[in-house]
TORRO-765572 format. One record per residue (C-alpha): residue in one letter; chain; x, y, z negated. Coordinates in Angstrom, 2 decimals. Example, Ala and Ser with C-alpha at 12.3 -4.5 7.8 and 13.67 -1.06 7.14 Angstrom:
// TORRO-765572
resn|chain|px|py|pz
A|A|12.30|-4.50|-7.80
S|A|13.67|-1.06|-7.14
***
This chain:
// TORRO-765572
resn|chain|px|py|pz
M|A|48.57|-127.19|16.47
A|A|49.83|-124.80|13.57
T|A|48.55|-124.77|9.77
N|A|48.16|-121.51|8.25
T|A|48.70|-120.56|4.26
D|A|49.74|-117.83|2.57
I|A|52.34|-119.34|0.76
L|A|53.81|-122.70|2.12
I|A|56.74|-124.40|-0.39
V|A|58.62|-126.95|1.17
G|A|59.36|-129.56|-1.82
G|A|56.97|-130.91|-4.43
G|A|59.54|-131.51|-7.09
V|A|58.29|-129.66|-10.82
I|A|59.27|-126.16|-8.96
G|A|57.94|-126.20|-6.68
L|A|54.64|-128.07|-7.73
T|A|54.52|-125.14|-11.24
S|A|54.83|-122.42|-8.44
A|A|52.27|-123.71|-6.62
Y|A|49.97|-124.00|-10.00
F|A|50.06|-120.46|-10.46
L|A|49.64|-119.00|-6.95
A|A|46.68|-120.53|-6.33
R|A|45.66|-119.15|-10.10
S|A|46.23|-115.76|-8.21
G|A|44.41|-116.59|-5.74
C|A|46.69|-117.39|-3.09
S|A|46.50|-120.26|-0.19
V|A|48.74|-122.97|-0.90
I|A|50.59|-125.51|0.75
V|A|53.32|-128.09|-0.48
L|A|54.80|-129.96|1.82
E|A|56.53|-132.87|0.15
Q|A|59.29|-135.31|1.92
S|A|58.21|-138.32|-0.48
A|A|54.68|-140.32|-1.19
D|A|55.27|-139.03|-4.63
P|A|56.09|-135.83|-5.76
G|A|58.11|-135.15|-8.65
R|A|60.60|-137.94|-7.85
Q|A|63.97|-137.17|-7.71
A|A|65.66|-134.68|-10.64
S|A|61.57|-134.11|-12.73
W|A|60.98|-137.74|-12.33
A|A|64.12|-138.86|-13.57
G|A|65.18|-136.03|-16.42
A|A|65.07|-136.46|-20.38
G|A|62.61|-133.47|-20.51
I|A|64.43|-132.01|-23.70
I|A|62.87|-128.23|-24.48
P|A|64.99|-126.06|-26.21
P|A|64.25|-123.28|-28.45
G|A|64.01|-119.85|-27.03
N|A|63.67|-116.51|-28.09
P|A|63.52|-114.26|-25.17
E|A|62.89|-110.64|-27.69
R|A|66.37|-111.19|-28.90
V|A|68.60|-113.02|-26.07
T|A|71.53|-110.87|-24.77
S|A|72.49|-112.49|-21.30
A|A|70.40|-112.59|-18.49
T|A|70.96|-116.59|-18.03
E|A|69.71|-117.30|-21.84
K|A|66.94|-114.85|-20.81
L|A|65.39|-117.04|-18.79
R|A|66.13|-119.91|-20.87
A|A|64.31|-118.61|-23.73
F|A|61.32|-117.05|-21.40
S|A|60.16|-120.24|-19.94
V|A|61.13|-122.18|-23.19
S|A|58.19|-119.93|-25.13
E|A|55.29|-120.94|-22.54
I|A|56.19|-124.71|-22.78
P|A|53.80|-125.05|-25.65
S|A|50.57|-122.64|-24.90
F|A|51.08|-124.23|-20.84
S|A|51.54|-127.89|-22.17
E|A|47.86|-127.26|-24.16
T|A|46.88|-125.30|-21.27
L|A|47.35|-128.49|-18.94
R|A|45.51|-131.29|-21.22
E|A|42.69|-128.93|-21.61
L|A|42.28|-128.78|-17.56
T|A|43.19|-132.37|-16.99
G|A|42.90|-134.08|-19.69
I|A|46.57|-135.46|-18.96
D|A|48.64|-135.02|-22.14
N|A|52.54|-134.04|-20.61
G|A|54.21|-135.38|-24.29
Y|A|55.06|-131.90|-25.80
R|A|56.35|-132.81|-28.86
R|A|58.15|-130.40|-31.62
C|A|60.08|-133.35|-32.79
G|A|63.57|-130.97|-34.09
G|A|67.35|-131.91|-32.29
I|A|70.45|-132.53|-33.66
E|A|73.59|-131.08|-32.29
I|A|76.76|-132.80|-33.12
F|A|79.98|-130.14|-32.14
T|A|83.37|-130.02|-32.34
P|A|85.13|-127.46|-34.49
E|A|86.01|-125.22|-31.80
E|A|81.85|-125.43|-30.92
A|A|80.62|-125.08|-34.30
E|A|82.75|-122.15|-34.60
I|A|81.18|-119.66|-31.11
I|A|77.51|-121.48|-30.65
P|A|76.02|-121.12|-33.92
S|A|76.73|-117.70|-33.74
I|A|74.80|-117.55|-30.20
W|A|71.72|-119.03|-31.65
R|A|72.50|-117.04|-34.57
R|A|72.32|-114.01|-32.73
E|A|69.16|-115.31|-30.81
G|A|66.70|-115.75|-34.27
I|A|67.03|-119.63|-33.44
A|A|66.29|-121.17|-36.39
F|A|68.93|-124.05|-37.84
E|A|70.82|-125.92|-40.44
E|A|73.96|-127.53|-41.12
L|A|74.20|-130.91|-42.32
N|A|75.89|-132.51|-44.74
A|A|76.74|-136.10|-44.58
C|A|73.95|-136.51|-47.31
S|A|71.35|-134.35|-45.80
L|A|71.93|-135.83|-42.05
G|A|71.50|-139.55|-43.49
D|A|68.27|-138.27|-45.09
I|A|66.89|-136.76|-41.65
E|A|68.33|-139.78|-39.75
P|A|69.45|-142.24|-41.35
E|A|70.33|-144.47|-38.59
L|A|72.43|-141.83|-36.82
M|A|76.43|-142.66|-37.24
V|A|78.71|-139.90|-37.23
P|A|82.69|-140.86|-36.78
N|A|84.38|-140.23|-39.88
G|A|81.25|-138.84|-41.35
S|A|80.11|-140.28|-45.28
C|A|78.09|-139.17|-47.96
N|A|79.37|-137.82|-51.28
R|A|76.54|-136.27|-53.08
R|A|78.91|-134.17|-55.39
S|A|79.72|-132.98|-51.76
E|A|78.42|-130.04|-49.75
S|A|81.17|-130.45|-47.15
P|A|80.28|-130.78|-43.44
V|A|78.87|-134.34|-42.62
S|A|82.84|-134.63|-40.73
E|A|85.43|-132.31|-41.62
Q|A|87.69|-133.99|-39.06
S|A|85.89|-134.45|-36.19
F|A|82.61|-133.00|-36.17
R|A|79.83|-130.48|-37.21
T|A|76.40|-131.70|-37.52
F|A|73.65|-128.80|-37.07
R|A|69.57|-129.03|-37.20
L|A|67.35|-126.59|-35.14
P|A|63.24|-127.72|-36.31
G|A|61.96|-125.72|-33.14
M|A|63.85|-128.20|-30.44
G|A|60.98|-130.38|-28.27
Q|A|60.29|-132.65|-25.37
I|A|58.54|-133.65|-22.56
R|A|57.90|-136.39|-21.24
N|A|58.82|-136.00|-17.83
P|A|56.52|-138.48|-15.52
W|A|53.63|-137.26|-18.04
H|A|54.25|-133.96|-16.77
I|A|54.97|-134.30|-13.09
R|A|51.06|-136.46|-13.51
A|A|50.02|-133.47|-15.15
M|A|51.03|-131.07|-12.68
I|A|49.97|-132.73|-9.54
R|A|46.72|-133.18|-10.80
A|A|46.35|-128.85|-12.10
C|A|47.80|-128.52|-8.50
E|A|45.05|-130.70|-6.77
L|A|42.02|-129.01|-9.47
V|A|42.98|-124.75|-8.79
G|A|43.19|-125.77|-4.93
V|A|47.07|-126.76|-3.72
R|A|47.26|-128.64|-0.96
I|A|49.99|-131.26|-1.62
I|A|50.82|-133.15|1.83
R|A|53.37|-136.03|0.86
N|A|55.68|-137.59|3.72
H|A|55.75|-134.67|5.07
P|A|59.87|-134.27|5.74
V|A|60.73|-130.49|6.82
T|A|63.08|-130.61|10.03
D|A|63.29|-127.79|11.34
V|A|63.01|-124.15|9.91
V|A|62.02|-121.45|13.22
S|A|62.97|-117.65|12.22
D|A|62.66|-114.60|14.66
G|A|64.82|-111.82|13.45
D|A|64.33|-111.13|9.86
Q|A|60.89|-113.58|10.05
I|A|59.83|-116.78|9.49
E|A|57.54|-117.84|11.98
H|A|56.94|-121.15|10.90
V|A|58.66|-124.82|9.57
R|A|58.52|-128.12|11.73
A|A|57.56|-131.54|9.83
A|A|55.34|-134.39|11.17
D|A|55.62|-133.08|14.11
R|A|53.72|-130.10|13.19
S|A|53.95|-126.44|12.86
W|A|53.25|-124.68|9.62
T|A|52.58|-121.19|9.15
A|A|52.76|-119.14|6.27
E|A|53.15|-115.46|5.48
K|A|55.70|-116.59|2.72
Y|A|57.75|-119.74|2.19
L|A|59.60|-120.38|-0.81
F|A|61.53|-123.44|-0.92
T|A|61.75|-125.06|-3.99
A|A|63.38|-128.37|-2.53
G|A|66.56|-129.27|-5.27
A|A|69.54|-130.49|-3.73
W|A|67.68|-130.60|-0.65
T|A|67.39|-126.80|-0.31
N|A|70.94|-126.03|1.46
R|A|70.43|-128.17|4.01
L|A|66.67|-125.96|4.73
L|A|68.04|-122.47|4.59
Q|A|71.63|-122.85|6.77
E|A|68.20|-123.17|9.25
V|A|67.45|-119.58|8.83
G|A|71.06|-118.66|8.70
H|A|71.85|-118.32|4.38
S|A|73.89|-121.12|3.10
L|A|73.80|-121.62|-0.89
P|A|76.29|-123.56|-3.08
I|A|73.83|-126.09|-3.95
F|A|74.26|-129.86|-4.08
P|A|73.24|-133.11|-5.21
V|A|74.39|-134.72|-9.01
R|A|73.57|-138.06|-9.39
G|A|72.47|-138.58|-13.45
Q|A|72.02|-142.11|-14.52
M|A|69.82|-143.37|-17.62
V|A|69.19|-145.96|-19.52
L|A|66.18|-146.75|-21.32
F|A|65.98|-148.84|-24.51
K|A|62.74|-150.14|-25.92
S|A|62.08|-150.87|-29.67
D|A|60.04|-152.72|-31.39
T|A|59.90|-149.78|-34.29
R|A|60.84|-146.07|-33.82
L|A|64.66|-146.06|-35.01
F|A|64.75|-142.06|-35.01
S|A|62.72|-139.23|-34.81
S|A|65.37|-135.85|-33.63
V|A|66.56|-135.26|-30.03
V|A|70.73|-136.00|-30.25
I|A|72.62|-133.84|-28.00
I|A|76.49|-134.46|-27.74
G|A|78.72|-132.83|-25.32
K|A|76.66|-133.58|-22.21
R|A|74.89|-136.04|-23.31
Y|A|72.30|-137.37|-25.26
L|A|69.77|-139.78|-27.14
V|A|66.04|-139.22|-26.48
P|A|63.71|-140.95|-29.32
R|A|59.98|-141.12|-27.41
E|A|57.44|-142.03|-30.08
D|A|56.36|-145.54|-29.27
G|A|60.17|-146.56|-29.89
H|A|61.20|-146.00|-26.60
V|A|64.79|-144.57|-26.86
L|A|66.38|-142.91|-23.30
V|A|70.21|-142.23|-23.05
G|A|71.50|-139.76|-20.51
S|A|73.02|-138.78|-18.90
T|A|76.41|-139.41|-16.30
E|A|76.91|-136.61|-14.02
E|A|78.52|-137.41|-10.47
P|A|78.52|-134.69|-7.80
E|A|81.00|-137.17|-5.93
V|A|78.35|-139.78|-4.23
G|A|76.11|-137.12|-2.61
F|A|72.71|-138.35|-1.84
E|A|73.23|-141.65|-2.80
L|A|71.28|-143.49|-5.85
G|A|71.66|-145.43|-8.07
N|A|73.32|-147.56|-10.99
T|A|76.44|-148.62|-11.29
E|A|77.84|-151.22|-13.68
S|A|80.83|-148.67|-15.16
E|A|78.52|-145.71|-15.90
V|A|75.56|-148.07|-17.07
E|A|77.90|-149.39|-19.61
S|A|79.51|-146.23|-20.42
L|A|76.51|-144.91|-21.63
K|A|75.20|-148.11|-23.73
T|A|78.80|-147.21|-25.23
F|A|77.55|-143.97|-26.08
A|A|74.46|-144.93|-27.39
F|A|75.96|-148.07|-29.16
E|A|79.01|-145.58|-31.66
W|A|76.33|-143.12|-32.38
F|A|73.04|-145.52|-33.56
P|A|74.49|-149.42|-33.83
T|A|71.51|-150.50|-34.61
L|A|70.25|-149.74|-30.11
Q|A|73.17|-152.96|-30.11
S|A|70.18|-155.26|-30.96
T|A|67.24|-153.23|-29.16
P|A|66.87|-154.13|-25.32
I|A|67.52|-152.52|-22.26
V|A|63.64|-151.89|-20.29
K|A|64.67|-150.17|-17.26
C|A|67.89|-147.97|-15.77
W|A|67.66|-145.53|-13.03
S|A|68.89|-142.25|-11.51
G|A|67.75|-139.41|-10.15
L|A|69.42|-136.66|-8.38
R|A|70.04|-132.96|-9.62
P|A|70.73|-129.99|-7.68
G|A|74.16|-128.09|-8.75
S|A|75.18|-124.85|-8.47
Q|A|78.53|-122.78|-7.48
D|A|78.17|-121.51|-11.33
G|A|75.82|-123.28|-13.04
F|A|72.57|-121.54|-12.17
P|A|69.53|-121.51|-10.24
Y|A|68.85|-119.06|-7.08
L|A|66.06|-116.79|-7.65
G|A|64.46|-114.48|-5.58
Q|A|64.01|-113.78|-1.57
L|A|66.66|-114.58|1.00
P|A|68.43|-111.84|2.29
T|A|68.41|-112.93|6.09
V|A|64.75|-113.21|6.45
R|A|62.10|-110.95|4.88
N|A|59.47|-113.63|3.93
G|A|61.28|-116.25|2.26
Y|A|62.33|-117.28|-1.16
V|A|64.19|-119.27|-2.74
A|A|63.91|-121.17|-6.68
A|A|66.24|-123.75|-6.76
G|A|69.32|-125.13|-8.95
H|A|68.50|-125.61|-11.48
F|A|70.63|-128.63|-12.38
R|A|70.04|-130.15|-15.40
A|A|67.69|-127.75|-16.33
G|A|64.64|-127.81|-14.07
L|A|61.82|-129.11|-16.47
Q|A|62.45|-126.22|-19.18
L|A|62.91|-123.82|-16.86
S|A|60.28|-124.65|-14.23
V|A|57.61|-122.63|-16.28
G|A|59.17|-118.93|-16.79
T|A|60.52|-119.66|-12.95
G|A|56.96|-120.52|-12.17
I|A|55.61|-117.57|-13.74
L|A|58.65|-115.38|-12.01
M|A|57.91|-117.02|-8.19
N|A|54.28|-115.74|-8.54
E|A|54.87|-112.53|-9.79
L|A|57.21|-111.80|-7.24
L|A|55.77|-112.88|-4.40
M|A|52.94|-111.41|-5.67
G|A|54.59|-108.20|-5.18
H|A|54.47|-107.76|-9.01
I|A|57.67|-106.41|-11.22
P|A|58.85|-109.65|-12.52
S|A|58.76|-110.38|-16.11
I|A|62.86|-110.89|-16.63
D|A|65.56|-109.01|-14.31
L|A|65.63|-111.52|-10.81
S|A|69.16|-109.97|-9.78
P|A|71.74|-112.00|-11.48
F|A|69.91|-115.33|-10.18
R|A|70.06|-113.43|-6.24
P|A|70.73|-115.89|-3.55
D|A|73.54|-113.98|-1.90
R|A|75.33|-113.56|-5.84
S|A|78.65|-113.86|-6.54
P|A|79.43|-116.78|-8.88
I|A|78.18|-115.91|-12.60
A|A|81.57|-115.69|-14.82
V|A|81.87|-119.15|-16.81
Q|A|79.87|-118.06|-20.09
M|A|79.21|-120.54|-23.39
M|A|75.63|-121.22|-23.60
A|A|72.84|-121.45|-26.17
F|A|72.26|-124.92|-25.01
R|A|74.04|-127.78|-22.90
S|A|70.94|-129.71|-21.39
***
């Protein structure tokens, strides 16, 4: 027996749930098929929830516009979730500190300046006033000097508009919000077949049943390519394992998100400090923590915050991020089927891009002109040229 709906979403992570929420609010009947018992328990749950600032009116590239558009919607959306569900997703505008090499510092702040993002460069004294526990190598405070925090090795910048979300709290809020607006979330239903006839998807198979819809949206993260191959379209989306370490202090050691290269430290209000993350595409779909990578994260944390050496680790975990060939997501209608769409490949930025992606998928599937141009993200695009981005996580 087939179960019919307006929109069938394959994948119940943060992208699928957010898209489902907006589509249901637009009046569609929506079913989400999730392969596990717990929606959002892969990359969506495992991430740090860093929310960079953004000004969509002044960005110049399409890839940056997606980030700026999405993060500008997050504060109001977080309040909407809290009012609807009674669940606080942990959104806080806590500020952030980015630490660059001298070469990076010549480029990235100029991108912020063009976008109108507030920032200031810190010398060692001002950094010490803001985050006294943060130890920048070769940085020392001379109250008579206005030089950068470390002229030899690093330059440090503060971004007051950076924020954070507690990923597990946000997923719980999204699940409840979806339920309240009528979305049916079907757990333990991995899709095994996608059946098409010509340029139309006829149905998908999950748990020995057929599921039919007017339109199908694939938001299965790192698993998306396996499904799309069945309708004749292959996307270079692949799993990238990221390992995380969680410390717990009796007191709050620092308040700003701290980002150095591809790694970060995120302080929670309750004394937890989240440290991440590795990037391991070579392990495929294998989850788990390894002693060597956990040690590397601990070494990184101790280098920048020596006080963490006496702080206990309470948990380690990993998640599978959906990487893509050029690091950017695929958003849009599939070229091989008229009623198939994809929103996947968000890599490290799934949560920060989720609200924007959900809005855009709702607009696209409802036949409206999307708020931003999606052509640079189309599923049949050539890889986007390598470019320096305003934010790396």
